[in-house]
C-alpha positions in Angstrom: 73.0 59.8 119.8 73.1 61.5 116.5 71.1 60.1 113.6 73.1 59.3 110.4 71.8 62.1 108.6 73.2 64.7 111.1 76.9 63.0 111.1 79.7 64.9 112.6 82.3 65.9 110.3 85.3 64.2 109.7 87.8 66.9 109.9 87.6 70.7 111.6 85.3 72.7 110.1 85.8 76.6 110.3 83.0 78.7 111.6 80.6 80.1 108.8 82.2 83.2 107.1 85.5 82.5 107.7 86.5 80.7 104.2 84.4 83.6 102.5 87.3 85.8 103.6 89.8 86.7 100.9 93.4 86.8 102.6 94.8 90.2 102.7 97.3 90.5 100.3 100.5 92.8 101.2 102.0 95.6 98.6 104.8 93.7 96.8 108.3 94.5 98.1 110.5 92.9 95.1 110.5 92.3 91.6 112.4 89.3 90.1 115.3 90.0 88.3 115.4 93.8 89.2 118.2 94.7 91.4 117.2 98.1 93.0 113.2 98.4 93.9 111.7 101.4 95.0 108.8 99.9 97.2 106.0 102.4 96.5 103.3 100.0 97.6 102.7 100.2 101.3 102.4 103.8 102.1 105.6 103.5 104.2 107.6 106.4 105.3 110.1 107.7 102.9 112.1 109.3 106.0 112.5 106.2 107.9 111.9 106.3 111.7 113.1 108.9 114.2 116.7 108.2 115.3 115.3 108.2 118.9 113.3 105.6 118.1 116.0 103.5 116.7 118.1 104.1 119.7 115.5 103.1 122.1 114.9 99.8 120.1 118.6 99.1 120.3 118.8 99.7 123.8 115.8 97.3 124.4 117.5 94.4 122.6 119.5 93.9 125.8 116.5 92.6 127.8 114.9 90.4 125.1 114.8 87.4 127.8 112.7 89.5 130.0 108.7 89.8 129.1 107.4 92.9 128.0 105.3 95.2 130.4 101.7 93.9 129.7 100.1 97.0 129.8 102.6 99.0 127.8 102.5 101.6 130.4 105.5 103.6 129.2 104.0 103.8 125.6 100.8 104.9 126.9 102.0 107.4 129.2 104.1 108.8 126.0 100.9 108.9 123.9 98.9 110.4 126.6 101.6 113.2 127.2 101.6 113.8 123.6 97.8 114.2 123.1 96.6 115.0 126.4 94.8 111.9 127.0 94.4 109.8 130.5 96.6 106.7 129.4 93.5 104.6 131.1 91.9 105.4 128.2 94.3 104.3 125.8 95.0 100.6 124.4 98.2 99.5 122.6 98.1 96.6 120.0 100.2 94.9 117.4 99.4 97.6 114.9 96.1 98.9 114.8 95.0 95.8 112.3 95.0 94.1 115.7 92.8 96.8 117.7 90.4 96.7 114.5 90.2 93.0 114.9 89.6 93.3 118.8 87.0 95.9 118.4 85.2 93.5 115.9 85.5 90.2 118.2 84.5 91.9 121.0 81.1 93.7 119.8 80.1 91.8 116.5 78.7 87.9 116.5 76.7 85.8 114.3 73.5 87.7 113.3 75.3 91.2 113.7 76.4 93.6 111.0 79.5 95.6 110.5 79.2 98.6 108.1 81.9 100.6 106.4 81.9 102.2 102.8 82.5 101.0 99.4 86.5 101.5 99.0 87.0 101.0 102.7 90.2 99.1 104.3 89.9 95.7 103.3 90.7 94.5 106.9 87.2 95.4 108.1 85.4 92.8 105.8 87.8 90.7 107.2 87.4 90.8 110.7 83.6 91.2 110.4 83.5 87.6 108.6 86.1 86.3 111.0 84.1 87.5 114.0 80.8 85.4 112.5 79.0 88.8 111.3 77.9 90.0 108.1 79.6 92.9 106.2 77.5 95.5 105.1 78.6 98.0 102.6 77.7 101.6 101.7 78.2 103.2 98.5 80.6 106.2 98.2 80.1 109.4 96.2 83.1 110.4 94.3 85.3 108.0 96.0 84.3 109.4 99.3 82.6 108.0 102.3 78.9 109.2 102.3 77.1 109.8 105.7 73.6 109.5 104.1 74.7 106.3 102.5 76.1 105.0 105.7 72.9 106.0 107.5 70.6 104.3 105.1 72.0 101.1 105.7 71.9 101.0 109.6 69.7 98.3 110.6 68.7 96.8 114.2 71.8 94.5 113.4 74.1 97.1 113.0 76.9 96.9 115.8 80.0 98.3 114.5 80.6 101.2 111.7 84.1 101.6 110.5 85.4 104.8 108.7 88.8 105.2 107.5 89.4 109.0 107.7 91.5 109.7 105.6 90.6 106.8 103.5 92.9 104.1 102.0 93.6 103.7 99.1 91.6 106.5 97.9 93.1 109.3 99.7 89.8 111.1 100.5 88.4 112.3 103.9 85.1 113.6 105.5 85.2 117.0 106.9 84.8 116.7 111.0 81.1 118.2 110.8 80.2 115.3 108.7 81.8 112.8 111.0 79.7 114.7 113.9 76.6 114.3 111.7 77.3 110.6 111.3 77.8 110.1 114.8 74.7 111.9 116.1 72.5 109.9 113.7 73.9 106.6 114.8 72.2 104.4 117.5 73.8 104.6 120.8 74.6 100.9 120.6 76.7 101.1 117.4 80.0 101.8 118.0 81.6 104.4 115.4 85.6 103.2 114.6 87.3 106.3 113.3 90.5 104.8 111.6 92.7 107.8 111.4 96.1 105.7 110.3 96.9 109.0 108.2 95.6 111.6 110.4 99.0 113.3 110.5 99.3 114.1 107.2 96.2 116.1 106.7 96.2 119.8 106.2 92.5 120.5 105.7 91.4 123.0 107.8 87.8 121.2 108.2 89.5 117.8 109.3 89.4 116.1 112.7 91.0 112.9 113.8 87.9 111.9 115.8 90.0 112.4 119.3 87.4 114.9 120.8 84.5 112.5 120.3 86.3 109.4 121.4 87.3 111.0 124.7 83.5 112.5 125.0 81.2 110.1 123.5 80.5 106.6 125.0 80.3 104.8 121.5 83.4 106.3 119.4 86.7 105.0 119.3 89.7 106.4 117.5 92.7 103.9 116.3 96.1 105.3 115.0 99.4 103.6 113.9 103.2 104.1 114.2 103.5 102.4 110.7 103.1 105.5 108.5 104.5 108.8 109.6 106.3 107.3 112.6 108.2 105.2 110.2 108.0 101.8 112.5 105.9 99.5 110.4 108.2 96.5 110.9 107.5 96.7 114.4 103.7 96.5 114.0 102.5 99.0 116.6 99.2 101.0 117.2 97.1 102.3 119.5 93.3 103.4 120.1 91.4 105.6 122.6 88.1 105.4 123.8 85.4 105.4 126.5 86.4 103.4 129.6 84.1 100.7 128.8 85.1 99.7 125.5 88.6 99.9 126.8 87.9 97.5 129.5 86.4 94.9 127.3 89.3 95.1 125.1 91.9 94.6 127.6 90.0 91.6 128.9 90.5 89.7 125.7 93.7 91.2 124.1 96.9 89.0 124.6 98.5 89.9 127.8 101.7 90.6 126.2 100.5 91.7 123.0 103.0 94.6 122.3 106.8 93.7 122.5 109.5 95.3 124.7 111.5 97.2 121.7 108.3 98.3 120.3 107.0 99.8 123.4 110.5 101.6 123.7 110.7 102.7 120.2 107.2 103.9 120.0 107.4 105.9 123.2 110.5 107.7 121.6 109.1 108.3 118.4 105.9 109.8 119.6 107.8 112.5 121.3 110.1 113.4 118.3 108.1 116.2 117.0 111.0 117.3 114.9 111.0 114.1 112.9 107.2 114.0 112.1 107.4 117.5 111.3 110.0 116.7 108.6 107.7 113.8 107.3 105.1 116.2 107.0 107.2 119.0 105.3 108.1 116.1 102.6 104.8 115.0 101.9 103.4 118.7 101.7 106.2 119.1 99.0 105.8 116.1 97.1 102.0 115.1 97.2 101.0 118.4 95.2 103.9 118.2 92.8 103.1 114.7 92.0 99.6 115.2 91.5 100.5 118.1 89.3 103.1 116.0 87.1 100.9 113.2 86.5 97.4 115.1 85.5 99.8 117.0 83.3 100.4 113.6 81.3 96.8 112.7 81.1 96.7 110.8 84.1 93.5 111.0 86.5 94.6 111.3 90.3 92.0 111.6 93.0 92.6 114.4 95.4 94.6 113.2 98.5 95.0 114.3 101.8 97.4 111.3 102.7 100.8 110.2 102.0 99.9 108.4 98.5 98.0 108.9 95.3 95.4 107.1 93.6 96.2 107.0 89.9 93.5 106.3 87.1 94.7 104.9 83.9 92.5 105.0 80.7 90.4 102.1 79.5 92.6 101.8 76.6 94.8 98.9 75.3 98.5 99.8 76.3 97.7 102.2 78.7 95.6 100.1 81.5 96.9 99.8 85.0 97.9 96.6 84.7 100.1 97.4 81.8 101.4 100.6 83.7 102.5 98.2 86.8 104.4 95.9 84.5 105.8 98.8 82.8 106.8 100.6 86.1 107.8 97.1 87.9 110.6 96.7 85.1 112.1 99.9 86.2 112.3 98.8 89.9 109.1 101.1 90.7 106.8 99.1 92.9 103.0 100.5 93.0 99.7 98.9 94.5 97.3 97.3 92.5 93.8 98.1 94.3 91.7 95.6 92.0 90.6 94.0 95.5 89.0 97.4 96.6 86.8 97.4 93.2 89.3 99.7 91.3 90.8 97.6 88.5 92.1 100.4 86.6 94.0 102.3 88.9 97.3 102.0 91.2 98.0 103.6 94.7 101.3 105.2 94.7 102.8 105.9 97.9 104.9 109.3 98.4 108.6 107.9 98.3 111.8 109.6 98.4 113.0 112.5 96.0 114.8 109.9 93.6 111.8 107.5 93.9 109.5 110.2 93.2 111.0 111.8 90.2 111.5 108.2 88.5 108.0 107.7 88.8 107.3 110.9 86.9 109.6 110.1 84.3 108.6 106.5 84.0 105.0 107.4 83.7 105.8 110.2 81.4 107.4 107.6 79.1 104.6 105.1 79.6 102.0 107.6 78.5 103.9 108.9 75.4 104.5 105.4 73.8 101.3 105.2 71.8 102.0 108.8 70.4 105.5 108.1 69.7 104.7 105.0 67.8 102.0 106.8 65.6 
């Protein structure tokens, strides 16, 4: 029998690490007292979903009493056809978030370490702690992941390295040669997860999503999402491709029906609608430089981005801080993303929105930055 000093707790106690997690807070979607809100806080597509995806979703609604295909076969086959991948190497999930969590759960445990860069996606830390592991953070250079800094943090306990490429919320990226260099220097026991949620938006010639590495290396996985360029964020749909052994492990622990039937149908339709994707890319190509130039011209610092969003830095000056800018914009129905949780307290992240929303942001921030001069 246990001694009094070793008495069992009187209530359930979470595993070590769980209570160290700061719960993820999504971007705001409303402002009290404001009738029309432009949500520019979650990097959603301003074009919405493909009409083909909407039609497929509606058709699937007639079968809501039937369990979905547990293997999401139609969706995996559509993705495989689009990218030239064996569907057996693909796992689909409830957003790429679920897939990142499954990877961590399968390969990280107490005493293990998970590694990511300084301003990397908050979910990495959450998943590592939730699995009982230890999060390890590598410094960035100019808000960009550093291969040398990541490698310097690798130890015998490292089990997984997360690299968001492009990175959210900074919008920066690593050229594919640097990704290759990182992979080549990692121990073979370490999984390199290439989170390519924004890959479709990147126009840089030296960029690579990681698909080739995921298909050829035994310890590389690439994750993708339907929430961004495909405009299906409400359905929570993502996919990954990786080595057969890793795919096998994930299929053993994922839920048996983890992707719902309307999402499978809509995703399969969306992945084949090249015209809709091209329109979303064209919209982003037009507005990303235009917004960057306009905001820079009024005295704001903007981190060069290859995604569908901009990281805007505000002066450390009373009346012009990010918090004050956020309040100023919110009163006008423009909701951006505060990124203090990412260690960027004086910045806001702006999603590239509709033409109307983008013009209003330029107008509002011009007014915000001009207030003090006008008072003088």
